[in-house]
C-alpha positions in Angstrom: -42.6 67.4 -99.5 -39.4 66.7 -97.6 -39.1 63.3 -96.0 -40.0 62.9 -92.3 -36.5 62.6 -90.8 -37.9 61.1 -87.5 -37.5 57.8 -89.4 -33.9 56.6 -89.8 -33.6 53.5 -91.9 -30.7 51.2 -91.0 -28.7 50.2 -94.1 -27.7 46.9 -92.5 -27.0 45.3 -95.9 -23.8 43.5 -97.1 -22.1 46.3 -98.9 -22.2 49.9 -100.3 -23.7 48.8 -103.6 -26.6 47.1 -101.8 -27.1 50.1 -99.6 -27.1 52.5 -102.6 -29.7 50.3 -104.3 -31.9 50.2 -101.3 -31.7 54.0 -100.9 -32.6 54.3 -104.6 -35.7 52.0 -104.0 -36.8 54.1 -101.0 -36.3 57.3 -103.0 -37.8 60.5 -101.5 -39.8 58.5 -98.9 -36.7 58.4 -96.6 -34.2 61.2 -95.9 -32.1 59.8 -93.0 -30.0 56.6 -93.0 -27.9 54.7 -90.4 -24.7 53.1 -91.4 -23.1 50.8 -88.8 -20.2 48.6 -88.1 -21.5 45.7 -90.3 -21.1 47.9 -93.3 -17.7 49.4 -92.4 -15.6 46.9 -94.4 -18.2 46.9 -97.2 -17.6 50.6 -98.2 -19.7 52.1 -95.5 -17.8 55.4 -95.3 -17.9 55.8 -99.0 -21.6 55.1 -99.0 -22.2 57.6 -96.2 -20.3 60.3 -98.2 -22.1 59.6 -101.4 -25.6 59.6 -99.8 -24.8 62.9 -98.0 -23.0 64.8 -100.7 -24.7 63.6 -103.9 -28.2 62.7 -102.7 -28.7 65.1 -99.9 -29.5 62.5 -97.3 -28.8 62.8 -93.6 -26.4 60.2 -92.2 -26.2 58.5 -88.8 -22.8 56.7 -88.4 -23.3 54.0 -85.8 -19.8 53.2 -84.6 -20.3 52.9 -80.9 -16.8 54.0 -80.2 -15.1 53.0 -76.9 -11.4 53.5 -76.1 -9.2 55.8 -74.1 -10.0 59.5 -74.5 -7.1 60.4 -76.8 -8.0 57.6 -79.3 -11.7 58.4 -79.3 -11.0 62.1 -79.8 -8.7 61.3 -82.8 -11.2 58.9 -84.3 -14.0 61.4 -84.1 -11.9 64.2 -85.5 -11.2 62.1 -88.5 -14.9 61.1 -88.9 -16.1 64.7 -88.5 -14.5 65.6 -91.8 -17.2 63.6 -93.7 -19.8 66.2 -92.7 -22.2 63.6 -91.3 -25.0 64.2 -88.8 -25.0 61.7 -85.9 -22.2 59.5 -84.5 -22.6 57.0 -81.6 -20.0 56.4 -78.9 -20.5 54.5 -75.6 -22.2 56.7 -73.0 -19.3 56.6 -70.5 -18.6 60.2 -69.6 -14.8 60.1 -70.5 -15.8 58.7 -73.9 -18.5 61.4 -74.5 -16.2 64.2 -73.5 -13.4 63.0 -75.8 -15.8 62.6 -78.7 -17.1 66.1 -78.2 -13.6 67.4 -78.3 -13.0 65.5 -81.6 -16.2 66.9 -83.1 -15.5 70.5 -82.1 -16.0 72.9 -85.0 -18.3 70.5 -86.9 -22.0 69.9 -87.0 -21.6 66.3 -86.0 -23.9 65.4 -83.1 -22.5 62.9 -80.5 -25.0 60.3 -79.2 -24.1 58.3 -76.1 -25.2 54.6 -76.1 -26.9 53.7 -72.7 -27.8 50.0 -72.7 -28.1 48.1 -76.0 -31.7 47.3 -76.9 -30.7 43.6 -77.4 -29.8 43.2 -73.7 -31.9 42.3 -70.7 -31.0 42.2 -67.0 -29.5 38.7 -67.3 -27.1 40.0 -70.0 -26.0 42.7 -67.7 -25.4 40.2 -64.9 -23.3 38.1 -67.3 -21.2 41.2 -68.1 -20.8 42.0 -64.4 -22.7 45.3 -64.8 -23.9 46.6 -61.4 -27.1 45.1 -60.1 -30.4 47.1 -60.2 -33.4 47.8 -62.4 -32.4 48.0 -66.0 -34.5 51.1 -66.7 -33.0 53.0 -63.7 -29.5 52.2 -64.9 -30.3 53.3 -68.4 -31.8 56.6 -67.2 -28.8 57.2 -65.0 -26.4 56.5 -67.9 -28.3 58.9 -70.1 -28.1 61.6 -67.4 -24.3 61.1 -67.1 -23.9 61.2 -70.8 -25.8 64.5 -71.0 -23.8 65.9 -68.2 -20.6 65.0 -70.2 -21.9 67.0 -73.1 -23.7 64.4 -75.3 -26.0 65.9 -77.9 -28.3 62.9 -77.5 -28.5 59.3 -76.3 -29.5 55.9 -77.7 -31.9 53.9 -75.6 -34.8 51.5 -76.1 -38.3 53.0 -76.4 -39.2 51.6 -73.0 -36.8 54.1 -71.3 -37.5 57.1 -73.5 -40.3 58.6 -71.4 -38.3 58.5 -68.2 -35.3 60.0 -69.9 -37.4 62.7 -71.6 -38.8 63.7 -68.2 -35.3 64.4 -66.8 -34.0 68.0 -66.7 -31.5 68.6 -69.5 -32.6 65.9 -71.8 -31.7 66.4 -75.5 -32.0 64.1 -78.5 -33.4 60.7 -77.9 -32.8 58.1 -80.7 -34.2 54.6 -80.4 -33.6 51.3 -82.2 -35.6 48.4 -80.9 -38.7 49.6 -82.9 -40.8 47.1 -84.8 -44.2 47.5 -86.5 -46.9 45.4 -84.9 -46.5 41.7 -85.9 -42.9 42.2 -87.2 -40.1 39.7 -86.4 -38.2 40.9 -83.4 -34.9 39.5 -84.6 -32.2 40.0 -81.9 -34.1 42.9 -80.2 -35.6 42.4 -76.8 -36.8 45.8 -75.4 -39.2 46.6 -78.3 -42.1 49.0 -79.0 -44.0 50.0 -82.0 -43.2 53.2 -84.0 -46.3 55.0 -82.6 -45.6 54.1 -79.0 -41.9 55.2 -79.4 -42.9 58.6 -80.7 -45.6 59.0 -78.0 -42.9 58.3 -75.4 -40.9 61.3 -76.5 -38.5 59.9 -79.0 -37.0 62.2 -81.6 -35.9 59.6 -84.1 -36.6 55.9 -84.5 -34.2 53.5 -86.2 -35.7 50.6 -88.3 -33.8 48.2 -90.4 -35.0 44.7 -91.2 -38.7 45.5 -91.3 -37.9 47.8 -94.2 -35.1 46.2 -96.2 -36.4 42.7 -95.8 -39.9 43.7 -96.9 -41.2 42.6 -100.4 -41.8 46.3 -101.0 -39.3 48.3 -98.9 -40.8 51.7 -99.9 -44.3 50.7 -98.9 -43.0 49.3 -95.6 -41.2 52.6 -94.9 -44.3 54.6 -95.8 -46.5 52.5 -93.5 -44.1 53.2 -90.6 -44.2 56.9 -91.4 -48.0 56.9 -91.4 -48.0 55.2 -88.0 -45.6 57.8 -86.6 -48.1 60.5 -87.6 -51.2 58.7 -86.4 -53.2 59.7 -83.3 -51.6 56.8 -81.4 -48.3 58.6 -81.7 -49.4 61.8 -80.0 -47.5 62.5 -76.7 -49.8 62.7 -73.7 -49.0 66.3 -73.0 -48.4 67.4 -76.6 
C-alpha cells in the first residue's frame, strides 16, 4: 500500500547521511520528506535528489526564498531542475510571481509562506508588521499569494479553516503540528494531526516528534493513524 503523503516528515537532522539513515528507518511508512535550510550545507540538495530519484520519495524543499524578483526567478529555475515537488518562498506577491516564472515548464509547486508558526502577535510588533489580528493578516497574505499564482500556502493549523473557506484556495500545508502531549519546541500556534486535517489541511509537516522518538517509524505510524481517525473528519466532508 502506498504511503499516505498527507504526512511530510521534516528531515531536520545534521546532514545528508543522518537524513538517509532516518528515511531508511521509516521505510515505506513515509513517502514525503521536507528538507530545509538547516540541511542545506549538510548535503541537503544531494539528499533530496537521492531520495527522489533512487527511492521514489516526494520532496518538499523548504527554502523560504525572499529577494528581488530576478534573483528569486533565477534561484527557482535552478532548483526546478532537480524535479522536486514543493518549494517555499515568502508569500509576498512579487516573490510568488517571480517563483512561478522560474518554475515554468516544471512540476514544481510553489508554496507561499504566510506567517511563520513560531510567531505570535508580539513577534509581529517587534518586526514592525502592521497591527491587527494575526489570523486575519495570515488569511489576507494567503489570499494575495493565491492571487499572485501560488500553488499553495504555508500557515499554522489555526488559520487553515478560514483560508480553506476562501474562494480560490489551493494547497494548504501546515507545520506547527504536534501529537497530544508532545514537546512544542519553538512552535507557538500548534494543533494535533487530527485537528489540522479536520480544518482542511492537505499536508502536515512533522519533524522532532518523529526523528527524536525512540522508535521513529512507530511514531510516524501513530500520526498517520490519527490523521485517518474519526476526529480528523472535516465537518462537511
